[in-house]
N, C-alpha and C positions, 0 to 999 in steps of 0.2 A: 671235254665239253664239245658237243657237236654244234654245228651252226643251226640256227633257227630256220625252220621250214617256212616258206611263205604260206599265208592262208590261201586255201583254195576253196572256192565255193562252186557248188553245182549251178547250172543255169537257173534252176528253180529258186535256189537260195539267193542268187544274184538278183533275180527279178523281184523277189520279195523285199530285199534291202532297198533297191531302187524305188519301189513302190512306197515304202515307209518314208524314205527321204523326201520323195515328191509330196506325199500327203502332209508331212511335217512342214515343208516349205510353204505349201498353199494354205495351210491353216494359219501360219504366222502372217502371211500376206493378207489373208482374209481379215484377221484381227487388226492388222495395220490399216487396211482400207476402212473398216468400220470405225476405228478410232479417228481417222482423218475426216471421214464424213461427219461424225458427231461433232468434232471441233469446228468444222466449217459451218454446220447448222447453228451451233451455239453462237459463233461470231456474227452470223447473219441476223440472228434474233437481237443481239445487243446493238448491232449497227443499224437496225431498223429505226431506232430513235435518232432522228437527225440532230445535228449540232444546234440548229435553231430551236428544236423542241427542248433540248437540254437547257438552253438559255431561258426559254419561256418558263420551264419548270423552276429554275433558280429565281426568277423574278416574281413568281407567285407569292402573294401576300402583301402585308402592309409595311411600308418603308417610311422612315422619318428623315426629312431633309436636315442634314447636319451643317452643311455649308452651301452657300451660293456665291458665285463670283461673277460680277458684271464688269466687263472691261478692266479686269485686274483688281477691282475693289471687292474685298470679301465682306459679305453681309450675312447676318444670321438668317434673316428672311427678308423683310422689307421694313427696315427701321425708320423709314421716312414717314410712315403713316400709323404704324401700330406699336412701335417700340420693340425691344428685344424679347418680349414675352410671346411672340408669335410662334405657333407650332404648325408646321406644314407636313402633311403626309400624302404619299402617293400610294394607291392600292392597285396592284395588278392582279387580275384574275387569270389563272392558268387556262389555256385553251389548247385544243388539238390543232396544230398547224395545218395538217392535211385535210381535216374535216371542217373546221370552223373558219379558218382564215384570219380571225382576229379575236381579241378578248376585251373584256370590259376593263376600264381604267377610271379611277376616281382621284381627284386632287382636292384636298381639304386644307384650308388655312384658317386657323382659329386664333383668338387672342387679341383681336382688334379692340380698341377702346369702345367703339360702337359695334355691338354684335351684328348689326345689319351689314357691316363691311366684311364679315367672315365669308369665305369662299368655299363652295361645295359644288364642284363641277364634275360631270361624268361624261365619258366618251368611250372611245375604243383605242386599242393599240395593236400593232402587229410587228413582229420581228422580221428584219430583212436578212438576206443571206449572210451566213458565217457570223452572225451575232455582232456585226460591226455597227449597225444602226437600228433604231426602231422608230416607227412613225406613230403619231397619236393625233387624236381629234379634239383635244381639250383646249378651250380658250385660255390664253395667257401663257401657253407653253409653245416653244418652237415646234413646228410640224415634224421635222426629222432631227433626231438627236444621235450623235455618235457615241457609242459606248466605249469608254477608254479602259474600264475595269469592271468585271462582273464576277462576284462570288456569292455564296449563300448568305454572306453577312454584310456585303457592301456593293453598291452600284455607283460608278462614276460615269457621268455623261456630259457632253458639251455640244454647243452649237455656235457656229460663227457665220455671220452674214451681216455686215455693217457694224455689229458689236459682238463681243464674245460673252457667252453665258455658259458657266460651268456649275454643275450641281453634284453633291455627294449625298447619297442616301444610305442610311443604316437600317438593317432589318429590325423590326420591332419584335 
């Protein structure tokens, strides 16, 4: 058995091989760059929806107050005037944070012995940065409430200034 001869290429063959390797490398790089640009564009599209807009979208709809706590005392709604049959709902209308600035909000309390005492107030609300607080213009509610929990099924919010008010709302 003889020893194997090393491969020898002509200058022309050598240039063709180098050209093929270069083309293959650049094609792979071109594909990688396109993939990276596509991924970046997709992430920018998804990131365009701010955190506040995500919270606004979650709050959209009608919510039933399940508990209210005033200075540590849990009450269904307002048992002092109407009894435990009161039903309170808050309705948030979804809005575009960048275009509209605020959305409509309604607070309804029904079930009072005298229907004239029922409450139906409307106003506006807007979400503050990072979904930590929201402001509203409804009479009978604190102006700024801190959101302690927000999901598509439950909102928990509170306000403290002289007294503590905590509320839990369940999606209807």
